[in-house]
C-alpha distance (Angstrom), angle and dihedral (degrees) to the residues before:
residue distance angle dihedral
M1 . . .
F2 3.80 . .
Q3 3.79 123.6 .
M4 3.78 125.6 177.4
L5 3.79 115.0 -155.8
P6 3.79 138.8 163.5
A7 3.79 121.8 -109.2
V8 3.78 135.1 171.3
Y9 3.79 121.6 -137.9
E10 3.82 107.9 -126.1
H11 3.79 127.9 168.1
G12 3.80 93.7 -22.3
L13 3.81 95.3 -46.4
L14 3.81 134.1 101.1
P15 3.81 104.6 -147.2
P16 3.82 111.5 -176.6
L17 3.79 118.3 -118.3
I18 3.82 92.0 -140.2
P19 3.82 130.4 47.2
L20 3.81 116.8 -92.5
S21 3.79 126.0 -142.9
L22 3.80 95.7 -137.5
G23 3.76 130.2 138.0
E24 3.80 119.8 -121.2
N25 3.84 111.1 -83.1
Q26 3.81 91.1 7.2
T27 3.80 112.0 156.7
V28 3.79 117.1 -127.4
H29 3.79 134.3 179.5
I30 3.79 115.7 -130.9
R31 3.78 125.9 -153.7
V32 3.80 112.0 -169.2
W33 3.79 116.8 -146.1
L34 3.79 113.9 -171.4
D35 3.80 115.1 -146.0
E36 3.77 114.0 -131.1
S37 3.76 118.1 -134.5
A38 3.80 115.5 -82.3
D39 3.80 90.3 -116.5
S40 3.79 92.4 55.3
E41 3.80 91.8 47.3
L42 3.80 91.2 49.0
E43 3.80 90.8 50.0
Q44 3.80 90.6 51.5
I45 3.80 91.3 50.6
L46 3.81 92.2 47.6
Q47 3.80 91.0 48.6
L48 3.81 91.5 50.6
L49 3.81 91.6 49.8
A50 3.81 91.0 47.1
D51 3.82 92.2 48.0
T52 3.80 90.6 53.3
G53 3.80 91.5 47.3
L54 3.79 95.1 -117.3
I55 3.81 93.6 122.1
T56 3.76 138.7 19.5
P57 3.80 107.5 -115.5
P58 3.80 116.6 -107.9
R59 3.79 119.5 -103.2
G60 3.75 112.5 -66.1
Y61 3.80 92.3 33.9
S62 3.79 99.3 70.3
D63 3.78 142.5 50.1
I64 3.81 89.9 -135.5
E65 3.78 111.0 110.5
P66 3.81 117.3 -129.0
P67 3.82 115.5 -112.2
L68 3.79 118.2 -85.3
D69 3.80 119.7 -110.7
E70 3.81 89.8 -105.8
E71 3.82 91.2 53.6
R72 3.79 90.1 49.4
R73 3.81 91.4 51.7
E74 3.82 91.1 49.7
L75 3.78 90.5 49.8
A76 3.81 91.4 48.1
Q77 3.82 89.4 51.9
L78 3.81 91.6 50.2
L79 3.80 92.3 48.4
G80 3.80 91.3 45.8
T81 3.82 93.0 60.3
G82 3.79 91.6 85.5
K83 3.81 92.6 -119.6
P84 3.79 117.8 131.9
L85 3.79 112.6 -100.6
S86 3.80 90.1 -119.3
E87 3.82 90.7 61.2
I88 3.80 91.6 48.6
V89 3.82 90.8 51.6
I90 3.83 91.6 49.1
E91 3.81 90.9 50.2
E92 3.80 91.5 48.3
R93 3.82 91.2 51.4
G94 3.80 93.0 49.2
E95 3.79 126.1 -151.4
L96 3.79 116.9 -17.5
């Protein structure tokens, strides 16, 4: 049987954070999996999404320049018209 459970290393011991259904003196095999920091995990996820083309990497991860202030203002004006974004995109693309 395999059971994955959280534990916190304290003073040389690994006490589990949840109760275990073990018999007294029962032998178990322990595999220790070290959690990476949340920042590192987030960076790995972002990199995977960027590699698959699902997102544009955040600043510092891409050669693509961020939009200029003027471009941002134009975009804000377009989005502030009340039109759905899909209509704005279709208009920008022109006739098919």
